[in-house]
Legacy VTK file of the C-alpha trace (Angstrom):
# vtk DataFile Version 3.0
C-alpha trace
ASCII
DATASET POLYDATA
POINTS 205 float
0.000 0.000 0.000
2.759 2.453 0.949
4.661 1.632 -2.251
1.546 2.283 -4.346
0.998 5.607 -2.626
4.623 6.571 -3.221
4.410 5.597 -6.889
1.207 7.587 -7.287
2.818 10.596 -5.639
5.794 10.387 -8.015
3.477 10.155 -11.042
1.419 13.102 -9.793
4.513 15.221 -9.270
5.793 14.363 -12.752
2.394 15.217 -14.261
2.424 18.588 -12.507
5.933 19.374 -13.740
5.032 18.367 -17.306
1.820 20.392 -17.169
3.688 23.370 -15.774
6.323 23.041 -18.491
3.654 23.146 -21.198
2.105 26.274 -19.706
5.439 28.017 -19.076
6.553 27.183 -22.616
3.404 28.735 -24.038
2.908 31.736 -21.754
6.224 32.369 -19.995
6.462 32.775 -16.236
4.416 35.963 -15.930
1.663 34.693 -18.221
1.318 31.330 -16.520
-1.196 30.814 -13.737
-1.625 28.063 -11.173
-5.152 27.416 -12.488
-3.839 26.915 -16.026
-1.149 24.579 -14.739
-3.629 22.538 -12.666
-5.929 22.226 -15.670
-3.093 21.193 -18.003
-1.742 18.669 -15.482
-5.205 17.340 -14.601
-4.710 17.631 -10.841
-6.616 19.160 -7.946
-5.563 22.222 -6.000
-4.773 20.016 -3.026
-2.446 17.825 -5.089
-0.786 20.887 -6.580
0.008 22.504 -3.248
1.028 19.208 -1.659
3.938 19.021 -4.103
4.640 22.699 -4.834
3.998 25.664 -2.571
4.102 28.339 -5.271
4.507 29.100 -8.961
8.129 29.983 -8.189
8.755 26.487 -6.812
7.255 25.002 -9.955
9.397 27.183 -12.195
12.562 26.134 -10.365
11.598 22.456 -10.697
11.133 22.874 -14.453
14.362 24.855 -14.831
16.408 22.322 -12.894
14.974 19.321 -14.764
16.916 20.196 -17.934
19.800 17.702 -17.498
17.349 14.824 -17.012
16.118 15.328 -20.584
19.626 14.952 -22.043
22.184 13.102 -19.901
20.376 9.710 -19.779
20.482 9.549 -23.588
24.291 9.635 -23.758
26.600 6.634 -23.843
29.748 8.280 -25.239
32.771 9.282 -23.163
35.415 11.985 -23.022
35.393 14.944 -25.383
32.904 13.137 -27.659
30.459 13.086 -24.743
30.752 16.878 -24.381
30.016 17.304 -28.082
27.156 14.797 -27.954
25.621 16.581 -24.985
25.256 19.732 -27.078
23.947 17.719 -30.033
21.201 16.033 -28.003
20.338 19.412 -26.468
20.008 20.980 -29.932
17.480 18.353 -31.013
15.622 17.969 -27.719
14.924 21.665 -27.336
12.784 21.403 -30.483
10.886 18.337 -29.256
10.815 18.192 -25.456
8.559 20.752 -23.799
10.242 20.219 -20.423
13.641 21.210 -21.785
12.224 24.043 -23.875
10.290 25.494 -20.946
13.308 25.171 -18.675
15.425 27.077 -21.177
12.780 29.785 -21.558
12.385 30.249 -17.808
16.147 30.321 -17.269
16.619 32.938 -19.978
13.640 35.121 -19.018
14.270 35.630 -15.302
14.539 39.395 -15.647
11.260 40.947 -14.520
10.075 37.828 -12.678
10.118 36.754 -9.039
12.418 33.829 -9.885
16.131 34.577 -9.715
18.126 31.367 -9.941
21.502 30.866 -11.621
21.699 27.187 -10.688
20.580 25.828 -14.118
23.546 27.569 -15.779
25.939 26.536 -13.016
24.670 22.937 -12.970
25.252 22.590 -16.717
28.749 24.024 -16.352
29.542 21.528 -13.572
28.199 18.575 -15.577
30.359 19.578 -18.538
33.359 20.255 -16.308
33.333 16.764 -14.784
33.455 15.102 -18.196
35.949 17.528 -19.667
38.305 17.196 -16.705
38.359 13.451 -17.257
38.955 13.988 -20.985
41.891 16.266 -20.168
43.352 13.709 -17.773
43.102 11.089 -20.516
44.946 13.304 -22.988
42.042 14.326 -25.214
42.004 17.974 -24.154
45.032 20.257 -24.287
46.659 20.893 -20.913
46.644 24.619 -21.649
42.812 24.656 -21.584
41.244 26.021 -18.404
38.420 23.494 -18.140
36.169 25.522 -15.846
36.458 28.654 -17.978
35.828 26.691 -21.147
32.733 24.951 -19.759
31.241 28.219 -18.505
31.969 29.735 -21.928
30.282 26.762 -23.616
27.121 27.223 -21.545
27.133 30.932 -22.397
27.713 30.233 -26.092
24.897 27.689 -26.282
22.545 30.028 -24.414
23.134 32.833 -26.892
23.141 30.504 -29.887
19.713 29.033 -29.163
18.281 32.535 -28.684
19.723 33.602 -32.047
18.447 30.420 -33.726
15.014 30.880 -32.171
14.802 34.370 -33.624
15.875 33.451 -37.160
14.506 29.924 -37.649
12.436 28.884 -34.598
15.528 26.826 -33.711
15.221 24.619 -36.813
18.853 25.343 -37.743
20.179 25.011 -34.195
21.794 21.566 -34.754
23.747 22.908 -37.727
24.843 25.925 -35.709
26.134 23.623 -32.970
28.194 21.710 -35.525
29.641 24.986 -36.819
30.536 25.981 -33.249
32.487 22.764 -32.696
34.330 23.096 -35.985
35.612 26.417 -34.663
36.327 25.258 -31.096
37.774 21.770 -31.486
41.141 22.699 -33.080
41.967 24.908 -30.102
40.714 22.492 -27.432
41.467 18.953 -28.570
44.950 17.439 -28.582
46.586 16.491 -31.858
44.625 13.830 -33.716
41.614 13.943 -31.386
39.727 16.738 -33.182
39.661 14.674 -36.373
38.297 11.651 -34.497
35.281 13.470 -33.033
32.015 12.494 -34.737
30.248 15.683 -35.835
27.265 13.931 -37.416
24.592 15.748 -35.450
21.831 13.986 -37.430
22.433 10.709 -35.604
20.562 12.184 -32.629
17.573 13.384 -34.654
LINES 1 206
205 0 1 2 3 4 5 6 7 8 9 10 11 12 13 14 15 16 17 18 19 20 21 22 23 24 25 26 27 28 29 30 31 32 33 34 35 36 37 38 39 40 41 42 43 44 45 46 47 48 49 50 51 52 53 54 55 56 57 58 59 60 61 62 63 64 65 66 67 68 69 70 71 72 73 74 75 76 77 78 79 80 81 82 83 84 85 86 87 88 89 90 91 92 93 94 95 96 97 98 99 100 101 102 103 104 105 106 107 108 109 110 111 112 113 114 115 116 117 118 119 120 121 122 123 124 125 126 127 128 129 130 131 132 133 134 135 136 137 138 139 140 141 142 143 144 145 146 147 148 149 150 151 152 153 154 155 156 157 158 159 160 161 162 163 164 165 166 167 168 169 170 171 172 173 174 175 176 177 178 179 180 181 182 183 184 185 186 187 188 189 190 191 192 193 194 195 196 197 198 199 200 201 202 203 204
């Protein structure tokens, strides 16, 4: 009985987050309302407030769920894993409302009651762990400051998806990510490694 209740609670929480993501993606933070989110998620007010005390809490949950839409899909290692992470992100942002809403909320914090840098910092840390290992294994030049590079990469991807959204509704984002890596890899990867990195972004479509 307890296990069933726990499973039901997990499913309800996930439904609320997905419903909130759909509403945030469509209306932004300021345009979203708790009533809209409850309706989209198909839950009662009691269920909503059992799991989340406010719209701000919901927004943070959506923002911080971004890695869960990408990392589980990766099986590569080293510098290839870093590249693949950006490739999966470029495709998923077009298809996964949870990721897309998280990106929108993270980028549109100005003028809202949610001020949270953790999504940016979490991405940088995830990248840094993998890139540090790649550097230790000789795939990344020793002259590269891994932390600085990973924070730059998060910044570059943030700006790139905003640019792509404006000019193509992000349809050309995967190609832009490939172009970014063609520029970055020669200065980051050790000799021979850059040429071995698979830049076929379509394999994640």
